[in-house]
C-alpha positions, -999 to 999 in steps of 0.1 A, spaced: -299 93 -328 -271 82 -352 -244 98 -329 -259 80 -299 -256 47 -317 -220 51 -330 -204 65 -299 -210 35 -277 -201 11 -305 -167 24 -312 -151 57 -320 -159 92 -309 -168 117 -336 -144 146 -339 -145 178 -359 -118 167 -383 -135 135 -391 -168 133 -411 -197 117 -395 -199 91 -423 -163 81 -417 -169 77 -380 -200 56 -385 -184 34 -412 -151 28 -393 -169 22 -360 -193 -2 -375 -167 -22 -395 -144 -25 -364 -173 -39 -344 -183 -63 -371 -147 -76 -374 -143 -78 -337 -175 -99 -334 -164 -121 -362 -130 -127 -346 -146 -134 -313 -170 -160 -328 -142 -176 -347 -120 -179 -316 -148 -193 -293 -159 -218 -319 -124 -230 -325 -116 -231 -288 -147 -251 -278 -152 -274 -308 -117 -275 -323 -129 -284 -358 -110 -257 -378 -77 -266 -394 -48 -247 -377 -37 -229 -408 -72 -218 -417 -80 -207 -381 -48 -187 -377 -48 -170 -410 -85 -160 -407 -79 -147 -372 -49 -127 -382 -68 -112 -412 -97 -101 -390 -75 -85 -363 -52 -69 -389 -81 -54 -407 -96 -40 -375 -62 -27 -365 -57 -8 -398 -91 8 -395 -84 19 -359 -49 32 -368 -62 49 -399 -89 67 -380 -63 80 -355 -40 93 -383 -40 130 -388 -35 137 -426 -63 126 -448 -39 109 -473 -24 88 -444 -59 77 -433 -68 68 -469 -36 48 -473 -42 27 -442 -79 22 -451 -67 10 -486 -47 -17 -469 -77 -33 -452 -85 -56 -482 -49 -67 -483 -52 -76 -446 -83 -97 -453 -68 -113 -484 -45 -140 -467 -73 -155 -446 -97 -156 -475 -70 -170 -499 -59 -198 -475 -95 -208 -468 -105 -209 -504 -74 -227 -517 -66 -249 -487 -70 -283 -504 -49 -271 -534 -22 -259 -510 -22 -292 -492 -20 -312 -525 11 -293 -537 28 -298 -503 25 -261 -492 47 -249 -520 39 -213 -532 29 -204 -567 31 -171 -586 -4 -162 -575 4 -170 -539 33 -146 -541 11 -116 -546 -9 -125 -515 24 -129 -496 35 -94 -507 2 -80 -493 6 -99 -461 42 -86 -455 32 -50 -463 3 -52 -440 23 -67 -412 52 -42 -415 28 -13 -415 10 -26 -384 43 -32 -367 54 3 -375 23 20 -364 11 -3 -337 42 -17 -319 73 4 -327 105 7 -346 125 -20 -326 103 -49 -338 101 -34 -373 139 -33 -377 141 -68 -363 116 -82 -388 132 -63 -417 167 -76 -408 153 -112 -406 137 -110 -440 168 -94 -455 190 -122 -440 167 -149 -455 169 -133 -489 205 -121 -490 222 -142 -464 240 -161 -492 262 -130 -497 275 -133 -461 308 -153 -460 316 -178 -434 295 -199 -410 269 -172 -405 259 -171 -442 236 -196 -459 229 -209 -494 201 -184 -501 163 -187 -504 139 -175 -531 108 -155 -526 87 -185 -534 105 -206 -507 101 -177 -482 64 -174 -491 58 -211 -486 72 -210 -451 58 -177 -440 23 -179 -453 14 -215 -464 28 -234 -434 24 -233 -396 61 -223 -391 60 -186 -401 34 -159 -396 8 -185 -388 31 -206 -367 30 -216 -330 30 -180 -317 -1 -172 -338 -17 -204 -326 -12 -194 -290 -27 -159 -298 -58 -176 -312 -62 -203 -287 -52 -185 -255 -43 -148 -256 -74 -135 -273 -97 -158 -253 -83 -149 -219 -83 -112 -228 -120 -116 -237 -126 -132 -204 -108 -104 -186 -127 -78 -205 -160 -94 -197 -151 -96 -160 -141 -59 -160 -174 -50 -177 -196 -68 -151 -177 -53 -122 -154 -81 -110 -125 -57 -110 -143 -35 -84 -149 -66 -63 -112 -73 -63 -105 -37 -51 -130 -39 -23 -118 -74 -12 -83 -59 -11 -95 -29 9 -113 -53 33 -82 -74 39 -57 -46 42 -76 -14 50 -74 -18 88 -36 -18 86 -13 12 86 -11 27 51 -41 7 40 -46 24 6 -11 15 -5 -17 -22 5 -50 -21 -12 -33 -9 -44 -7 -36 -42 -31 -64 -36 -59 -53 -59 -37 -45 -88 -19 -78 -84 -52 -97 -84 -66 -78 -114 -33 -82 -133 -36 -119 -129 -66 -119 -153 -55 -92 -178 -18 -99 -179 -8 -63 -191 10 -40 -167 1 -8 -186 -35 -18 -190 -37 -26 -153 -22 8 -143 -47 28 -164 -77 8 -150 -70 3 -113 -46 33 -110 -74 58 -117 -89 46 -84 -59 35 -62 -35 64 -70 -58 92 -58 -67 71 -28 -30 67 -19 -23 104 -24 -52 114 -1 -37 90 25 -4 108 24 17 89 -1 37 112 -24 30 115 -61 61 95 -71 56 68 -44 19 63 -52 27 59 -89 55 36 -81 34 13 -59 7 11 -86 33 3 -113 51 -23 -93 18 -39 -83 4 -39 -118 35 -56 -132 29 -84 -107 0 -94 -130 25 -104 -157 40 -131 -135 9 -143 -116 -11 -172 -130 -34 -178 -148 -26 -154 -177 10 -142 -170 9 -118 -200 0 -149 -222 35 -163 -216 22 -192 -196 5 -206 -227 34 -199 -249 58 -216 -225 36 -247 -222 34 -250 -260 71 -245 -266 82 -268 -238 54 -293 -246 43 -296 -210 8 -291 -195 -3 -256 -189 -11 -264 -152 26 -274 -147 37 -239 -159 11 -221 -138 21 -240 -106 58 -235 -112 52 -197 -116 31 -195 -84 57 -194 -56 80 -168 -72 50 -146 -80 37 -148 -45 72 -140 -32 71 -109 -53 37 -99 -40 48 -106 -4 79 -84 -7 59 -57 -24 32 -55 3 59 -56 30 77 -27 13 45 -7 11 37 -14 48 73 -2 57 68 29 36 36 37 54 54 33 87 82 55 76 58 82 65 36 78 96 4 72 75 -29 62 90 -54 34 82 -82 36 57 -112 44 79 -138 32 53 -122 -2 49 -118 -33 70 -135 -67 76 -170 -52 75 -163 -40 39 -150 -75 31 -181 -92 45 -205 -68 27 -186 -72 -6 -187 -110 -5 -223 -111 5 -236 -86 -20 -212 -89 -49 -194 -122 -43 -213 -138 -71 -192 -118 -96 -163 -141 -87 -183 -171 -101 -166 -170 -135 -131 -172 -120 -143 -201 -97 -157 -217 -128 -124 -214 -146 -105 -230 -117 -132 -258 -114 -131 -267 -151 -93 -267 -151 -93 -289 -121 -116 -315 -136 -95 -318 -167 -108 -293 -192 -82 -278 -215 -75 -241 -207 -93 -230 -239 -125 -249 -231 -123 -238 -194 -121 -202 -205 -151 -206 -228 -171 -220 -198 -159 -191 -176 -172 -167 -203 -205 -185 -203 -206 -183 -165 -200 -145 -167 -228 -140 -192 -252 -161 -171 -246 -141 -139 -245 -106 -155 -283 -102 -156 -286 -107 -118 -282 -70 -111 -289 -40 -133 -254 -26 -128 -237 -58 -140 -261 -65 -169 -244 -68 -203 -267 -62 -232 -259 -66 -269 -241 -32 -271 -221 -41 -240 -211 -75 -254 -200 -58 -287 -180 -33 -267 -162 -62 -249 -154 -78 -283 -141 -44 -296 -121 -37 -265 -105 -71 -267 -95 -66 -303 -80 -32 -294 -61 -47 -264 -48 -77 -283 -40 -61 -317 -4 -52 -307 1 -86 -293 -12 -104 -324 10 -82 -346 40 -89 -323 35 -127 -323 31 -126 -361 64 -107 -363 80 -131 -339 68 -159 -362 86 -143 -391 119 -141 -371 116 -176 -357 108 -189 -392 139 -173 -406 160 -187 -377 147 -222 -383 150 -219 -421 186 -207 -420 198 -225 -389 209 -192 -374 192 -199 -341 215 -228 -332 245 -208 -342 236 -179 -320 229 -202 -290 263 -217 -295 279 -183 -297 264 -174 -263 279 -206 -248 313 -198 -263 313 -162 -250 304 -174 -215 332 -200 -217 311 -225 -197 306 -202 -167 270 -204 -157 270 -171 -138 284 -152 -168 259 -169 -190 230 -159 -168 243 -123 -167 246 -122 -205 212 -137 -208 197 -112 -184 212 -83 -204 200 -97 -238 166 -103 -223 163 -69 -208 174 -52 -240 149 -71 -262 122 -66 -236 126 -28 -238 112 -27 -274 88 -57 -275 56 -68 -258 61 -96 -232 49 -124 -255 71 -114 -284 102 -109 -263 97 -143 -246 92 -160 -280 124 -147 -294 144 -154 -263 130 -189 -260 144 -196 -295 177 -176 -292 188 -179 -256 169 -207 -237 188 -235 -256 221 -221 -244 210 -222 -208 196 -257 -210 229 -268 -227 247 -255 -196 227 -278 -173 198 -257 -162 164 -274 -161 142 -262 -191 116 -246 -168 144 -227 -150 158 -214 -183 124 -203 -197 113 -186 -165 146 -168 -163 143 -152 -197 106 -146 -191 113 -125 -160 140 -105 -175 121 -100 -207 93 -82 -189 112 -63 -162 115 -33 -185 79 -24 -176 92 -7 -144 129 -1 -152 142 29 -171 147 40 -198 114 24 -210 94 18 -178 60 20 -196 40 9 -165 58 35 -143 53 63 -169 16 54 -172 13 56 -134 32 89 -133 7 104 -158 -21 96 -134 -3 106 -102 13 138 -116 47 126 -104 81 127 -122 82 97 -146 119 88 -140 117 91 -102 85 70 -103 104 44 -123 133 44 -98 109 40 -69 92 11 -88 125 -7 -91 132 -3 -54 98 -16 -45 98 -44 -71 135 -55 -69 124 -91 -64 118 -93 -101 155 -87 -107 166 -110 -79 144 -141 -80 155 -152 -116 190 -157 -103 176 -177 -73 160 -201 -98 195 -213 -109 206 -224 -74 171 -229 -59 150 -246 -86 127 -257 -58 111 -223 -61 97 -236 -94 87 -269 -78 117 -287 -93 132 -313 -69 123 -333 -38 99 -321 -12 129 -312 11 146 -292 -16 114 -273 -24 107 -265 12 143 -254 19 143 -232 -12 111 -215 -2 123 -209 34 157 -195 24 142 -173 -4 115 -159 20 140 -151 47 164 -135 22 138 -115 4 121 -102 36 155 -92 50 165 -73 19 131 -56 17 134 -43 52 170 -32 45 159 -13 14 129 2 32 149 20 58 122 15 84 112 -13 107 92 -3 138 111 30 135 138 45 113 168 23 108 204 37 104 226 29 75 250 6 94 220 -15 105 205 -16 70 239 -26 55 244 -54 81 208 -67 74 214 -66 36 246 -85 39 231 -111 62 201 -115 39 224 -120 9 243 -147 28 211 -166 34 205 -169 -4 242 -178 -11 244 -189 -47 250 -226 -42 227 -256 -47 200 -254 -21 211 -287 -5 248 -281 -7 268 -292 23 302 -278 16 317 -258 45 316 -225 28 279 -227 19 269 -239 53 290 -212 70 275 -185 48 239 -195 51 242 -202 88 258 -168 95 231 -152 74 203 -168 92 218 -159 126 225 -124 114 189 -117 101 173 -132 132 196 -113 156 191 -79 138 153 -82 136 149 -94 172 172 -67 184 151 -41 166 119 -55 180 132 -54 215 146 -19 212 112 -4 203 88 -28 221 83 -4 250 79 28 229 57 12 202 37 -16 217 12 -18 189 24 -33 156 -1 -32 128 
């Protein structure tokens, strides 16, 4: 009976763990998860908790749960005991801030000797969580930042500073909303955890399966339907969970075997799933939580960020689905016999009600609710519809599981944003952020293209070792100011670093989404990653289009926006066909090269409404070339392949 109780609530009992340890750790994690969930929902809907108290209490709860989980997964008994012993130190900052909040306010947030001990516990807890839960890259970055704050006075020249004491550092990092409990942690509390909770609830009640069947209904009747189903369903699911790797391991367990049975190779099926799952990071509403971070940093409404991100994200999904359809044609694959419009109709009639929470989210956003309150209402809608069918019913145990899974999913993100808060706090305290931004401008010597290439490289390198949210936060502080100083619109600069900060999900040497997909498909991880890049090349291309075509982000007049969308669509479609090597039949290399060149001319890197002779000649030649090559191809095969599907 005890084992039946503890298994669904948390951790599986193993031979090298005592039953008592399993019960205690499992129960404590669930209690902490439930407390964190209640805190976030109360703060999101009523907004009556002071920011410093809310953020410190939230971090303490997540950190304590994270230490318990990491401790249970540690092999040696002494290692487990050490991590368990840190749990009180993780809870200490939240309790300390809440109990002494008025005293902290009365002394202007200045730390005392007693605060210093809490600060030591906070830093040790954070560094251990970064080491065990995120990785060495962020650990080194945080360590360097703290060392620079404490010993930067020893550095000669303009990159040194006057030096800061431990008390001054503790004041900023722990007793203000500029360090660990700064804006990044506020976004984690108000948005990231809440939308992850909504996504977890939707997956629990079966909305994810509805997405898959809707995608099968829309695309199953086409050639290579399973691949198109994977591309569309994973993109849709990713839009609510925002994590490429999590999306791969959830939808990939269904879509990858389906693609393999249809005739896709192991590497290609994994690559399609990885490229599709990474679409979720750029698709509203969640966008890997970066949409909320971007809105807070730029001080603009969330809806403006979501709308700006929509066209480039849809362009990526369009190119990906076209690439998958071309691959199906090249391989001569058949349709999915069990899918089609009948499946779509049956899915909407029988299980369409499971989409109500998402419709509720959109409705409440439309009528003016804040994203946090709209998310709470969507969660309530999900709980109200779950009892309608036994298979979707969420009882108390199921609800606790959703809370626990949300904590597990968001723990690395919370740790990452806390670490980013430390780095950003040091940059603001010492003024180093402005100096680094100026250095990038000086290295580029005012050349925007060089600056964009440097920014792309820096963003890619940082993105390899950091979660999306942490990478974006650091880049927004370090690099975005340099781009805006060069004349780019703020939304263009922030979207540029956002895209290149997350592209490492499918690009070697990291390619976590591709490697996760390869583990399911049985393919080679590196070949899967290379195929993912070929299918998802738009992620690498479209950020550079932002600079010359800001209309893609809805910046500019109606004419500029329309022209940007048309030129980008023609260019991306042409390049996708050229890279695919098949269009109503196999295409030869000279034909592919000519099409790639013509497509590149269409998206000539000049302002979208430029009228200089060179730009007009390039884009005109490109449009004529793409049109001629595609029509020529259609005419050459029209008699031998009359049916195009």
